[in-house]
N, C-alpha and C positions, 0 to 999 in steps of 0.2 A: 805284688806278686800275682802271677796268673792263677786263675781259679782252677782248682783240680776237680775232676769228676772221676769217682772211683767206679770202675767197671767190674762187676762181680763175674768171674769166670765160672764155668761149669766144673764142678768137682767130678773127677773121673769116677764113673759108676753111679753118680748121684742122679743123673737125668739123662734120658735118651730121647733126642729130638729127631723128628722126621717129618716128611710131608706125605699127605694122603693117609688112608687107613686109620682115620681118627677114632674109630670105634673099637671096642674090645668085646669079645664074646665070652660067655661063661665057659669055664673049662679050658680057656687058652693056656693057662698054666695049671699044672697038676694040683689037685686038692682045693680048687677054688669052689666055694659054695655060693658066694654072692653073685649078683648080677650088676652090670653097668647101669649107672643112672642115665636117663634119657637126655639126648642132645636137643633140647627144645621143650617147651611146655605146651605146644600145639595151640598157641594163641590164634584166634580166628584171622587176624590180620598179619601177624608176624610169627608164624609157626616155629621158626628157628631160634627165636629169642628165649633166653632163660635156659634152665636145665632142671632135670628131675632127679629125685633120689635123696635130696637133702634140703635143709633150711638153714640159710646163713643167719648167725646170731650177731656177728661183729666183724667189721673190717678195721684193720689197723694198717694204714698206708704210710710209708716213709718215702718221700720223693725228693729228688735233687734235680733241679732244673736250671739249665744255663740258657737265658734268653738270647745270648749272642749266637750260639750254635743251634739252638732248638732242641738240644739233646736232653732226654729225660732218663734218669736212672731211678728205678723204683724197687721197693720190697713190699709186697702185699701179704699180710698175715690174715688169714680168713678162718674164723671159727664158725663151725656149722654142726648141725645135728643130723644124722642119718635117719631117714624115714623108712629105710629098708636095708637089708644087708647088701653092702656095696663092694663089688670087686674093682670098680672104676667109676669115675664121675667126670663131668665136664665143667669147664669154666669158659666164659666168653671173653675173648681178647682179640683186639683188632690190630694186626700188623707188627706189633712190638716183638722183639726177640726175647725168648725165654732163656735164662742163663742157668737157672737151678730151680728144682722143686723138691720140697720134703713134705711128708705127711706125718704128723706127730713125731717130728724130729728125725724120721728115717727117710733115706733116699727113696724117691719115687720116679717112675718112668713117665714121660709125657710125650704125646704126639700131637702135631698140629695138622688140622684140615680146615683151611679157610680161617674163620673166626672162632673155630671150636678147639679148645685145648683139652684133650683127654688125658686124665691123670690116673695111673694105676699105682696104688700104694703097695708096699711090700706085702701087707696082710689085708684080708678083708676088713671092712669096717662094719662092726655089729649094728644092727637096727637099734635106734635109740641112743647110740653113743655120740658124744661130742668129739669132734676131731679138728685138728689145727693144720691147715695147709699154708705153707710159705712159698711164695713165687717171687723169684728175683728176675728182674727184667730190665730192658733198656732199649733205647732207640729214639727215633724221631716220631713222636705221636702225630697222627694224621687227622685231617678233616674228613668227616663222614658226610656224604651227600645223601639226603633222604629221598624217598620216592617222589616227593612233591618238589624236589629241586633245592630245598633249603639246606643250609649247612650247619652241622653240629660237630660234636666230638672235641678235638683240640684245635682251637682257632688261634693260630699264632698271630701276635701283633708285633709292631716294631719295638715295643718296650717289654713284651712279656707274652701272655697268653690268656685266653678265656676258655674254660672248659664247660660245655653244655651237653646235656645228654638225652633229650627227648626225640625219639623213643629209644635209640640204640647207641648214642654217642659215647656213653661212659666207658664202654669197652675200648675206646681209643686211648684211655690213660690208665686204667687198672683192670685187672682180671676179676670176674665176679659172676654172680647169677643175675644177669641183667634183664630182669622182667619185674614189673611193678608188684606182682604177687609175692615176691620174696623181699621183705623189708628187713633192715638191720640197723644196729647202732654203728657209728663211725668214729675213728680218730685218724686225723690226717696231720702228719708232720712234713712240712715242705721246706727245703733249704734252697735259698735264692741268694744272689749277690747282695752285698751290703747296699742299702739305699733303695732296694726293691721291696715292695710289700706283697704278701700273699694273703688272700682273703678267702674264706670258705664258709661252710655251713656251721651252725651251732655256736659254741663259745670259744673265744680265744683264751686258752688256758696257759700258754706260755709264748713269750717272744724272747729269743736269746741269741747272742752272738755265738757262732760256732766256728771260730777262727777269725783271723784278721779280715777276711774278705766276704764272709757269709753270715746270713741270719736265718734262723730256723723259726718258723711259726707253727704252733701246734693248735689245731682246732678240734673240738670234740662235740659230737652230736649224740646225745644220750637217747633221745626218742627214736623209734624206728623210722627209717627213711628208705624209700624206693631209690634204686641207684640212679634213675634218670633225673632225680632231683638233686643229686650231688653236684656241687660246682666248685671251681677253683679259678680265681682271677689273680693274675700276677702282673705287676707293673707299678707305676707311680700312683698308688691309691692312697687317699687320705681317709683315715678312719674317724668317724664322729660317734659320740655316745650321748644317749638321752634316756629318759624313762617314760613309759606310758603311765596313765593315771593310776594303775594298780601296782606300780613299781616294777613292771616288766622291763628288763633291759632292752633298749633299742640301739643296735649297733649297725651303723650304715657305713658305706664306703663309696667313694667316687674317684674316678680317675682325675688327676689334678687338672687335666685339660677341659673337663666338663663340670668340675665341682661347683663353680660359681653359678652356672646356668641351671643346675638341678637342685641347688640348695633350698629354694623356696618350697618346692613340693616335698623334698626329703624331710624338712623340718616338720611337716604336717603328719608324718607317719604316726606319732602317738595319738593325734586326733582321729585319724582313720581307724586306728585300732580300737579306740574307745567306742566309736560308733559301731564297729563290726562286732565287738563283744556283746553290745546291747541287742543286736540282731541275731547273731549266730551262736552265742554262748561262749563259755570260757575259751580263751586262746589256748590252743593245744600244745604249744611248745614253750621252751624255757627262755627264748630270746627272739627278737624280731629285728627287722631292719630292711634295707634295700641297697642294691649295688648299682651305681650308675656307670655305664661303660660308654666309650666313644662310639659314635655312629660308624658304620662301615664294617663292623666285626660280625654282627648277626643282625639279620633284618627282622628281628622279633624280640619280644620280652618273654622271659621264662620264669615260672613260679618256683625257682629253686628254694629248697626248704630253709626256713627261718628268714632268708633275705633274697627276694627275687632279683634277677639280673634284668636291667631295663636300659636300652640304649638312650642316649641323651635326647635324640629327636622324638622319642616316644614317651619322655618323662613328664607326663601330665597327670592330672587327678584321676580321670577314668581308668587309665592304664594301671597306675599304682593301686587303686582300690581293687581292681580286678585281680591283680597278682597277689595282693594280701588276702583277699577272699579265698584264694586257692589254699591258703594254709589250713583252712577247715575243709574245703571241698576239693580234693585232689591229692593233697599232701598227707593230712591226717587220715581222711577216708580216701584211699587210693583205689583206682579201678581194678576190678578183678582180671579183666582182659582189656586190651586196647580198644575193643569194640565198645567199651563202656565209657569212652572218653567224654561223651556228652555230659556225664555226671560231674566231670571237672569244669568243662567250659560253659555249659548251660547255667550252672549255679554261679560261676564267677561273672558271667555276663549279666545275670539277673541282679547280682550284687551292685553292678554299675547302675542298673535301673533304680534299685532301692536307694542308693546314695543320691541320685538325682531327685528322687521323690521326696526323701527326708530332708535334704539339705539345699536343694536348688529349686524346689517348687515345681518339678516336672513330674506329673503322675506317671506311674509305671505303665498305665494304659496307653499313654502317648508313645512311650518307648516301644511298646508292643505293636502299636499301629505302624510305626516307622519300620520295624523289622518285618511285619506282615507285608508291607508294600515293596520290600527289597526282593527282587527276583532271585538273587543269589541264594537266599535262604531255602529255596524250594527244590534244590538240585537232587536231594535224596533225604530220606528220614534220618533224624539225628541219631537214632539208635542203631542204624545200619549203614555206617560208612562202607561204600561198596569196595574200596580198595585202600591199601596203605597210602597211596598217593593223595587221597581225600581225607586223611585223618584229621586235619586241622582246617578244613574248608568251612565256609559260612554256616551251613545248616547245623553243624555241631555246636556253634556258638549262638547264633541268633535264633534258630528254630528251637534249640535246646532251651533257651530262656523263655521262648513262647510256650513251651510245654509247661514250664513251671507257672507261668501266669494263668494258663488255662486251669491248672490244678487249684491255684488261688481262687479263681472265679468259681470253681465247682464246690470247694469246701469252706470258703469264707476265711477272712483274715485271721481269726482266732486260731483255728486249726492249722492254717498255712504257716504262721509264724511259730507255732509250736513245733511243726514239722521241720522248719529251717534249723531250729535249735536242737531238736531231738535226733535228727539224722546224724550229724557229726559226733554227737554224744554216744549214740548206739553203736557206731563203728569206729570209735576213736582208736587211732594208730593201727587200723586194720585195712581190709579190703572189702569192697562190695560191688555187686553187679546191678545191672539195670533191673533184673527181676527182684533183687533185694529191695530196691528203692520203690518200685511199684507196689510191692506187698506192704512195705512200711507205710507209704502214704495212705493206702486204704485202711490199714489198721489204726492209724492215728485218727483219721477222719470218720471212720465207720461207714464210708461210702464206697460204692462200686464205681471205680473210675475207668472202667473198661473202654468207654467211648473216648475219653481223653487219650488213652494209650493207643487205641486203634487208629484214631484220626490224626493226632498231633505227633505222637512219638514214633509210630511205625507206618502211618499212611503215606501213600504216594500223592504228590501234587499238592496244590494249595487249596485247603478246604474253605468252604463258605463260612462266613462269620454268622453266628446265630444271635 
């Protein structure tokens, strides 16, 4: 029997869609007291990402995907709390067609302007009130090309798709507040043809036949997650299960075409986690793992929460250690703005150096020296990426790790390793800025580290070694 896809039509009077004029002004309708939430959070590098006026608490996504046609039909239920009285608010959504919108069960109007979906509820939303928005949408989700030329969003494959979101790609497959400063819990139910597997973040709470031709997978992420860390892979994936030393579930997946080639490193994930817990403190989530995807889909690995996505050609020990370290640095402690991304990548790169030091006999000082000699690391200071196109260039990684090594030299190993454990504990499941980190390092060590920050974190050019 052909697989059917249900298209949800707009209910007359429930939603008004248009182009342009995405904003609403106070007083546009009589008796309005609230104000519209901001379309963007004024991120230094991506000012249009995210939205103001509310804090998302939970996403519940129901998706129906047909790999043959590439068509996605979705329902997003978004529970949020207003931090001001709202007459309207925005969600980020890329190119998909909105069929119906309700707020607290009542029809709402919606307007499109680029990737901004402006929603006006029937009544103002009170400050401090929780409210539930339901968006029904459909279409062919798109690839998003980043300023640096890399691709994210919805990456369609011959057998399914891979969804990746750093920094803005998650808007290609669900509406939301797509900035790392607004983290939330997730539940994702995805229906795919029988014989196709869907893997996401968190825990698989149900796998069930939903008709003779379909299977629905339900994944739940209880801990807060930034939307760019959400992932969904669809295709011929084999799921394997193991446990870390402390009983933590380790649930990994691999496309069957690369499962054998990646199995050796994947089986070592419990070993990597045991080491990381010793260095970085308690693992911050309720499960772990890794996802191996074929080459040619994305030219990079990404630290998607619980289980990073890694192409087969990059599936080696340093890369997997790097991405697992992100679960502490970047995922649990997420950047306040995208300008703070060195706090993600510098820590994860230093984790590679520490693994090499602890397990391979390569002192971190040798890794520092190699990074110091690499001209690419001196293009700009790690705390000041000059443009979105340079968000993930070498200084954010290599020079970011060098900053940490200089801190280690300045404060000594005892205080340094206390800092490595204390930093993710202090900001567990939250956000932090570069200023938060520099203040924390000085508080832990009791030392003025201004020279380190001035020269290594913010300084121009390659400094002389003292």
